[in-house]
N, CA, C and O atoms as CSV, one atom per row, in Angstrom:
chain,resi,resn,atom,element,x,y,z
A,1,MET,N,N,0.865,-1.250,0.004
A,1,MET,CA,C,0.035,-0.006,0.012
A,1,MET,C,C,0.863,1.257,-0.012
A,1,MET,O,O,1.777,1.406,0.799
A,2,SER,N,N,0.591,2.109,-0.857
A,2,SER,CA,C,1.464,3.345,-1.016
A,2,SER,C,C,0.876,4.436,-0.087
A,2,SER,O,O,-0.320,4.716,-0.020
A,3,VAL,N,N,1.859,5.006,0.610
A,3,VAL,CA,C,1.545,6.140,1.474
A,3,VAL,C,C,2.447,7.291,1.109
A,3,VAL,O,O,3.544,7.112,0.579
A,4,MET,N,N,1.956,8.480,1.408
A,4,MET,CA,C,2.717,9.726,1.139
A,4,MET,C,C,3.367,10.206,2.428
A,4,MET,O,O,2.668,10.462,3.409
A,5,VAL,N,N,4.677,10.332,2.445
A,5,VAL,CA,C,5.437,10.834,3.557
A,5,VAL,C,C,5.872,12.250,3.347
A,5,VAL,O,O,6.603,12.523,2.394
A,6,ARG,N,N,5.460,13.168,4.187
A,6,ARG,CA,C,5.963,14.523,4.153
A,6,ARG,C,C,7.324,14.661,4.857
A,6,ARG,O,O,7.469,14.351,6.040
A,7,ILE,N,N,8.231,15.098,4.151
A,7,ILE,CA,C,9.601,15.297,4.738
A,7,ILE,C,C,9.872,16.693,5.220
A,7,ILE,O,O,9.747,17.654,4.461
A,8,PRO,N,N,10.263,16.824,6.548
A,8,PRO,CA,C,10.523,18.214,7.043
A,8,PRO,C,C,11.794,18.757,6.421
A,8,PRO,O,O,12.635,17.999,5.938
A,9,THR,N,N,11.925,20.026,6.435
A,9,THR,CA,C,13.078,20.731,5.817
A,9,THR,C,C,14.433,20.173,6.343
A,9,THR,O,O,15.329,19.936,5.533
A,10,PRO,N,N,14.605,19.966,7.620
A,10,PRO,CA,C,15.876,19.577,8.100
A,10,PRO,C,C,16.349,18.129,7.491
A,10,PRO,O,O,17.533,17.800,7.430
A,11,LEU,N,N,15.340,17.370,7.080
A,11,LEU,CA,C,15.705,15.993,6.598
A,11,LEU,C,C,15.720,15.964,4.987
A,11,LEU,O,O,16.051,14.940,4.390
A,12,ARG,N,N,15.380,17.031,4.381
A,12,ARG,CA,C,15.331,17.029,2.919
A,12,ARG,C,C,16.761,16.837,2.240
A,12,ARG,O,O,16.891,16.414,1.092
A,13,ARG,N,N,17.750,17.170,3.017
A,13,ARG,CA,C,19.070,16.934,2.410
A,13,ARG,C,C,19.326,15.439,2.189
A,13,ARG,O,O,20.098,15.048,1.313
A,14,MET,N,N,18.680,14.640,2.980
A,14,MET,CA,C,18.781,13.197,2.970
A,14,MET,C,C,17.924,12.683,1.778
A,14,MET,O,O,18.228,11.615,1.247
A,15,THR,N,N,16.901,13.385,1.357
A,15,THR,CA,C,16.014,12.930,0.315
A,15,THR,C,C,16.220,13.675,-0.972
A,15,THR,O,O,15.311,13.749,-1.799
A,16,ASN,N,N,17.482,14.268,-1.174
A,16,ASN,CA,C,17.814,14.970,-2.347
A,16,ASN,C,C,16.905,16.200,-2.627
A,16,ASN,O,O,16.656,16.574,-3.773
A,17,GLY,N,N,16.433,16.797,-1.525
A,17,GLY,CA,C,15.549,17.899,-1.569
A,17,GLY,C,C,14.058,17.674,-1.745
A,17,GLY,O,O,13.283,18.625,-1.850
A,18,LYS,N,N,13.670,16.424,-1.777
A,18,LYS,CA,C,12.291,16.094,-1.951
A,18,LYS,C,C,11.526,16.440,-0.612
A,18,LYS,O,O,12.003,16.193,0.496
A,19,ASP,N,N,10.361,17.002,-0.807
A,19,ASP,CA,C,9.526,17.413,0.397
A,19,ASP,C,C,8.395,16.273,0.614
A,19,ASP,O,O,7.702,16.243,1.631
A,20,LYS,N,N,8.291,15.440,-0.330
A,20,LYS,CA,C,7.290,14.299,-0.297
A,20,LYS,C,C,7.901,13.085,-0.938
A,20,LYS,O,O,8.560,13.179,-1.973
A,21,VAL,N,N,7.686,11.971,-0.338
A,21,VAL,CA,C,8.165,10.627,-0.888
A,21,VAL,C,C,7.037,9.651,-0.818
A,21,VAL,O,O,6.340,9.639,0.197
A,22,GLU,N,N,6.796,8.841,-1.791
A,22,GLU,CA,C,5.892,7.746,-1.707
A,22,GLU,C,C,6.543,6.495,-1.302
A,22,GLU,O,O,7.620,6.189,-1.812
A,23,VAL,N,N,5.947,5.709,-0.381
A,23,VAL,CA,C,6.580,4.488,0.128
A,23,VAL,C,C,5.390,3.494,0.230
A,23,VAL,O,O,4.263,3.815,0.609
A,24,GLU,N,N,5.784,2.211,-0.164
A,24,GLU,CA,C,4.912,1.054,0.026
A,24,GLU,C,C,5.116,0.457,1.380
A,24,GLU,O,O,6.188,-0.094,1.629
A,25,SER,N,N,4.130,0.531,2.304
A,25,SER,CA,C,4.340,-0.123,3.677
A,25,SER,C,C,3.074,-0.473,4.185
A,25,SER,O,O,2.044,0.067,3.782
A,26,ALA,N,N,3.100,-1.485,5.183
A,26,ALA,CA,C,1.953,-2.000,5.891
A,26,ALA,C,C,1.839,-1.337,7.211
A,26,ALA,O,O,0.754,-1.276,7.790
A,27,ASN,N,N,2.935,-0.835,7.705
A,27,ASN,CA,C,2.929,-0.154,9.013
A,27,ASN,C,C,4.048,0.930,9.087
A,27,ASN,O,O,4.864,1.069,8.176
A,28,LEU,N,N,4.045,1.645,10.149
A,28,LEU,CA,C,5.064,2.801,10.189
A,28,LEU,C,C,6.536,2.283,10.331
A,28,LEU,O,O,7.460,2.892,9.792
A,29,GLY,N,N,6.727,1.183,11.043
A,29,GLY,CA,C,8.032,0.609,11.153
A,29,GLY,C,C,8.586,0.213,9.729
A,29,GLY,O,O,9.742,0.484,9.401
A,30,GLU,N,N,7.784,-0.379,8.983
A,30,GLU,CA,C,8.153,-0.821,7.574
A,30,GLU,C,C,8.474,0.426,6.645
A,30,GLU,O,O,9.343,0.402,5.774
A,31,MET,N,N,7.690,1.489,6.928
A,31,MET,CA,C,7.923,2.774,6.204
A,31,MET,C,C,9.276,3.341,6.518
A,31,MET,O,O,9.993,3.810,5.634
A,32,VAL,N,N,9.636,3.292,7.841
A,32,VAL,CA,C,10.945,3.831,8.268
A,32,VAL,C,C,12.097,2.919,7.612
A,32,VAL,O,O,13.103,3.467,7.163
A,33,GLU,N,N,11.953,1.633,7.565
A,33,GLU,CA,C,12.924,0.733,6.992
A,33,GLU,C,C,13.067,1.022,5.519
A,33,GLU,O,O,14.182,1.066,5.000
A,34,LYS,N,N,11.980,1.215,4.850
A,34,LYS,CA,C,12.067,1.465,3.410
A,34,LYS,C,C,12.698,2.780,3.108
A,34,LYS,O,O,13.537,2.863,2.211
A,35,LEU,N,N,12.328,3.830,3.829
A,35,LEU,CA,C,12.957,5.105,3.695
A,35,LEU,C,C,14.432,4.986,3.928
A,35,LEU,O,O,15.230,5.620,3.239
A,36,ASN,N,N,14.808,4.168,4.906
A,36,ASN,CA,C,16.242,4.033,5.184
A,36,ASN,C,C,16.948,3.320,4.020
A,36,ASN,O,O,18.085,3.643,3.677
A,37,GLY,N,N,16.251,2.347,3.423
A,37,GLY,CA,C,16.802,1.623,2.309
A,37,GLY,C,C,17.030,2.578,1.117
A,37,GLY,O,O,18.032,2.442,0.416
A,38,GLU,N,N,16.174,3.480,0.891
A,38,GLU,CA,C,16.240,4.443,-0.264
A,38,GLU,C,C,17.155,5.577,0.131
A,38,GLU,O,O,17.895,6.064,-0.724
A,39,PHE,N,N,17.154,6.014,1.328
A,39,PHE,CA,C,17.949,7.107,1.830
A,39,PHE,C,C,18.714,6.728,3.102
A,39,PHE,O,O,18.286,7.039,4.214
A,40,PRO,N,N,19.865,6.046,2.916
A,40,PRO,CA,C,20.651,5.492,4.039
A,40,PRO,C,C,20.903,6.540,5.182
A,40,PRO,O,O,21.306,7.670,4.905
A,41,GLY,N,N,20.676,6.173,6.370
A,41,GLY,CA,C,20.817,6.987,7.509
A,41,GLY,C,C,19.556,7.655,8.000
A,41,GLY,O,O,19.546,8.274,9.065
A,42,PHE,N,N,18.474,7.531,7.215
A,42,PHE,CA,C,17.200,8.195,7.559
A,42,PHE,C,C,16.682,7.639,8.848
A,42,PHE,O,O,16.217,8.406,9.691
A,43,LYS,N,N,16.739,6.298,9.055
A,43,LYS,CA,C,16.202,5.652,10.277
A,43,LYS,C,C,16.913,6.234,11.540
A,43,LYS,O,O,16.289,6.457,12.578
A,44,ASP,N,N,18.172,6.455,11.407
A,44,ASP,CA,C,18.955,6.971,12.641
A,44,ASP,C,C,18.404,8.326,13.106
A,44,ASP,O,O,18.536,8.664,14.282
A,45,ARG,N,N,17.779,9.119,12.192
A,45,ARG,CA,C,17.249,10.304,12.597
A,45,ARG,C,C,15.897,10.214,13.281
A,45,ARG,O,O,15.502,11.130,14.003
A,46,LEU,N,N,15.192,9.128,13.062
A,46,LEU,CA,C,13.905,8.904,13.640
A,46,LEU,C,C,13.793,7.957,14.718
A,46,LEU,O,O,12.867,8.061,15.523
A,47,VAL,N,N,14.704,6.988,14.813
A,47,VAL,CA,C,14.614,5.938,15.839
A,47,VAL,C,C,15.889,5.849,16.623
A,47,VAL,O,O,16.986,6.006,16.088
A,48,ASP,N,N,15.725,5.589,17.931
A,48,ASP,CA,C,16.886,5.605,18.800
A,48,ASP,C,C,17.510,4.155,18.778
A,48,ASP,O,O,17.082,3.309,17.994
A,49,GLU,N,N,18.511,3.902,19.640
A,49,GLU,CA,C,19.200,2.657,19.673
A,49,GLU,C,C,18.351,1.549,20.223
A,49,GLU,O,O,18.687,0.385,20.004
A,50,ASP,N,N,17.265,1.827,20.928
A,50,ASP,CA,C,16.359,0.908,21.483
A,50,ASP,C,C,15.196,0.583,20.457
A,50,ASP,O,O,14.310,-0.211,20.770
A,51,GLY,N,N,15.217,1.171,19.311
A,51,GLY,CA,C,14.114,0.909,18.416
A,51,GLY,C,C,12.931,1.737,18.632
A,51,GLY,O,O,11.891,1.479,18.025
A,52,GLU,N,N,13.011,2.713,19.452
A,52,GLU,CA,C,11.861,3.670,19.791
A,52,GLU,C,C,11.988,4.929,19.064
A,52,GLU,O,O,13.101,5.328,18.719
A,53,LEU,N,N,10.888,5.599,18.799
A,53,LEU,CA,C,10.915,6.911,18.190
A,53,LEU,C,C,11.714,7.893,19.044
A,53,LEU,O,O,11.521,7.931,20.259
A,54,ARG,N,N,12.575,8.661,18.467
A,54,ARG,CA,C,13.299,9.647,19.209
A,54,ARG,C,C,12.361,10.645,19.853
A,54,ARG,O,O,11.342,11.007,19.265
A,55,TYR,N,N,12.683,11.086,21.032
A,55,TYR,CA,C,11.746,11.998,21.710
A,55,TYR,C,C,11.471,13.350,21.027
A,55,TYR,O,O,10.428,13.971,21.227
A,56,PHE,N,N,12.427,13.766,20.233
A,56,PHE,CA,C,12.345,15.111,19.559
A,56,PHE,C,C,11.707,14.958,18.086
A,56,PHE,O,O,11.685,15.915,17.312
A,57,VAL,N,N,11.233,13.794,17.778
A,57,VAL,CA,C,10.588,13.565,16.475
A,57,VAL,C,C,9.149,13.166,16.732
A,57,VAL,O,O,8.876,12.254,17.513
A,58,ASN,N,N,8.225,13.858,16.067
A,58,ASN,CA,C,6.869,13.541,16.129
A,58,ASN,C,C,6.381,13.067,14.709
A,58,ASN,O,O,6.662,13.686,13.683
A,59,ILE,N,N,5.661,11.971,14.735
A,59,ILE,CA,C,5.192,11.448,13.472
A,59,ILE,C,C,3.640,11.267,13.539
A,59,ILE,O,O,3.105,10.724,14.506
A,60,TYR,N,N,2.958,11.739,12.489
A,60,TYR,CA,C,1.456,11.782,12.504
A,60,TYR,C,C,1.036,11.013,11.243
A,60,TYR,O,O,1.567,11.218,10.152
A,61,VAL,N,N,0.085,10.145,11.439
A,61,VAL,CA,C,-0.665,9.399,10.310
A,61,VAL,C,C,-1.961,9.968,10.197
A,61,VAL,O,O,-2.797,9.823,11.088
A,62,ASN,N,N,-2.190,10.645,9.091
A,62,ASN,CA,C,-3.519,11.400,8.854
A,62,ASN,C,C,-3.865,12.308,9.989
A,62,ASN,O,O,-5.033,12.407,10.364
A,63,GLY,N,N,-2.847,13.005,10.573
A,63,GLY,CA,C,-3.058,14.050,11.623
A,63,GLY,C,C,-3.075,13.442,13.035
A,63,GLY,O,O,-3.153,14.185,14.013
A,64,GLU,N,N,-3.003,12.092,13.163
A,64,GLU,CA,C,-2.993,11.496,14.492
A,64,GLU,C,C,-1.540,11.146,14.983
A,64,GLU,O,O,-0.793,10.453,14.291
A,65,ASP,N,N,-1.195,11.620,16.123
A,65,ASP,CA,C,0.146,11.360,16.631
A,65,ASP,C,C,0.313,9.889,16.912
A,65,ASP,O,O,-0.503,9.317,17.635
A,66,VAL,N,N,1.353,9.236,16.365
A,66,VAL,CA,C,1.456,7.792,16.454
A,66,VAL,C,C,1.800,7.365,17.929
A,66,VAL,O,O,1.644,6.201,18.298
A,67,ARG,N,N,2.249,8.301,18.711
A,67,ARG,CA,C,2.561,7.998,20.107
A,67,ARG,C,C,1.221,7.565,20.885
A,67,ARG,O,O,1.245,6.835,21.876
A,68,PHE,N,N,0.126,8.067,20.356
A,68,PHE,CA,C,-1.157,7.818,20.902
A,68,PHE,C,C,-1.830,6.645,20.149
A,68,PHE,O,O,-2.926,6.216,20.510
A,69,LEU,N,N,-1.176,6.155,19.134
A,69,LEU,CA,C,-1.735,5.070,18.374
A,69,LEU,C,C,-0.876,3.782,18.770
A,69,LEU,O,O,-0.889,3.370,19.929
A,70,GLU,N,N,-0.168,3.195,17.817
A,70,GLU,CA,C,0.626,1.975,18.139
A,70,GLU,C,C,2.075,2.272,17.840
A,70,GLU,O,O,2.818,1.321,17.600
A,71,GLY,N,N,2.548,3.515,17.832
A,71,GLY,CA,C,3.912,3.819,17.594
A,71,GLY,C,C,4.398,3.296,16.314
A,71,GLY,O,O,3.695,3.441,15.315
A,72,LEU,N,N,5.527,2.706,16.245
A,72,LEU,CA,C,6.054,2.146,15.006
A,72,LEU,C,C,5.264,0.984,14.389
A,72,LEU,O,O,5.453,0.614,13.230
A,73,LYS,N,N,4.352,0.416,15.235
A,73,LYS,CA,C,3.468,-0.642,14.767
A,73,LYS,C,C,2.177,-0.194,14.234
A,73,LYS,O,O,1.325,-0.993,13.847
A,74,THR,N,N,2.018,1.167,14.209
A,74,THR,CA,C,0.789,1.759,13.575
A,74,THR,C,C,0.636,1.365,12.219
A,74,THR,O,O,1.564,1.563,11.435
A,75,PRO,N,N,-0.512,0.785,11.813
A,75,PRO,CA,C,-0.792,0.302,10.513
A,75,PRO,C,C,-0.922,1.451,9.545
A,75,PRO,O,O,-1.452,2.492,9.931
A,76,THR,N,N,-0.458,1.326,8.272
A,76,THR,CA,C,-0.636,2.298,7.280
A,76,THR,C,C,-1.564,1.785,6.202
A,76,THR,O,O,-1.545,0.575,5.973
A,77,ASN,N,N,-2.350,2.551,5.535
A,77,ASN,CA,C,-3.212,2.090,4.501
A,77,ASN,C,C,-3.010,3.006,3.141
A,77,ASN,O,O,-2.530,4.139,3.171
A,78,GLU,N,N,-3.397,2.419,2.098
A,78,GLU,CA,C,-3.262,3.124,0.802
A,78,GLU,C,C,-3.825,4.502,0.941
A,78,GLU,O,O,-4.965,4.675,1.375
A,79,GLY,N,N,-3.050,5.478,0.582
A,79,GLY,CA,C,-3.449,6.892,0.539
A,79,GLY,C,C,-3.233,7.624,1.840
A,79,GLY,O,O,-3.553,8.810,1.928
A,80,ASP,N,N,-2.688,6.949,2.883
A,80,ASP,CA,C,-2.402,7.625,4.112
A,80,ASP,C,C,-1.364,8.648,3.894
A,80,ASP,O,O,-0.482,8.473,3.054
A,81,GLU,N,N,-1.442,9.778,4.665
A,81,GLU,CA,C,-0.459,10.891,4.695
A,81,GLU,C,C,0.369,10.849,5.976
A,81,GLU,O,O,-0.204,10.998,7.055
A,82,ILE,N,N,1.588,10.668,5.921
A,82,ILE,CA,C,2.438,10.638,7.084
A,82,ILE,C,C,3.220,11.869,7.110
A,82,ILE,O,O,3.842,12.201,6.101
A,83,SER,N,N,3.248,12.616,8.231
A,83,SER,CA,C,4.023,13.827,8.501
A,83,SER,C,C,5.024,13.505,9.511
A,83,SER,O,O,4.739,12.919,10.556
A,84,ILE,N,N,6.276,13.916,9.176
A,84,ILE,CA,C,7.423,13.827,10.242
A,84,ILE,C,C,7.691,15.232,10.617
A,84,ILE,O,O,8.007,16.050,9.752
A,85,VAL,N,N,7.579,15.558,11.895
A,85,VAL,CA,C,7.676,16.802,12.452
A,85,VAL,C,C,8.665,16.843,13.594
A,85,VAL,O,O,8.419,16.330,14.685
A,86,PRO,N,N,9.787,17.468,13.310
A,86,PRO,CA,C,10.752,17.625,14.404
A,86,PRO,C,C,10.208,18.636,15.434
A,86,PRO,O,O,9.563,19.637,15.124
A,87,ALA,N,N,10.535,18.271,16.702
A,87,ALA,CA,C,10.033,19.129,17.837
A,87,ALA,C,C,10.805,20.438,17.769
A,87,ALA,O,O,11.971,20.452,17.371
A,88,VAL,N,N,10.216,21.447,18.122
A,88,VAL,CA,C,10.767,22.753,18.149
A,88,VAL,C,C,10.867,23.206,19.647
A,88,VAL,O,O,9.868,23.246,20.366
A,89,ALA,N,N,12.052,23.525,20.057
A,89,ALA,CA,C,12.305,23.989,21.422
A,89,ALA,C,C,12.541,25.515,21.459
A,89,ALA,O,O,13.080,26.112,20.527
A,90,GLY,N,N,12.136,26.070,22.511
A,90,GLY,CA,C,12.333,27.529,22.625
A,90,GLY,C,C,11.768,27.990,23.942
A,90,GLY,O,O,11.250,27.219,24.749
A,91,GLY,N,N,11.896,29.302,24.117
A,91,GLY,CA,C,11.458,29.892,25.357
A,91,GLY,C,C,11.458,31.384,25.328
A,91,GLY,O,O,11.705,32.019,24.303
A,92,PHE,N,N,11.179,31.920,26.467
A,92,PHE,CA,C,11.102,33.362,26.468
A,92,PHE,C,C,12.394,33.987,27.011
A,92,PHE,O,O,12.505,35.210,27.084
């Protein structure tokens, strides 16, 4: 099943400037693996050494935060839109 992945500006250098990439995947973990296969090193930006999403990366499937779904096991369906959003820190 093909899903559309929106790539944030900081990661576009890894995707040769592409802001969107189509990937065939059954779940979020498979999507990460396929992106890493096409763009080596991509997984390291999203997943830590324990195989969990990095705390400063938010991923949404059709606007739903995967941390409140099934994390990397979250199923993906044909036509889903996945957004990778790096956390923004700041203060006053």
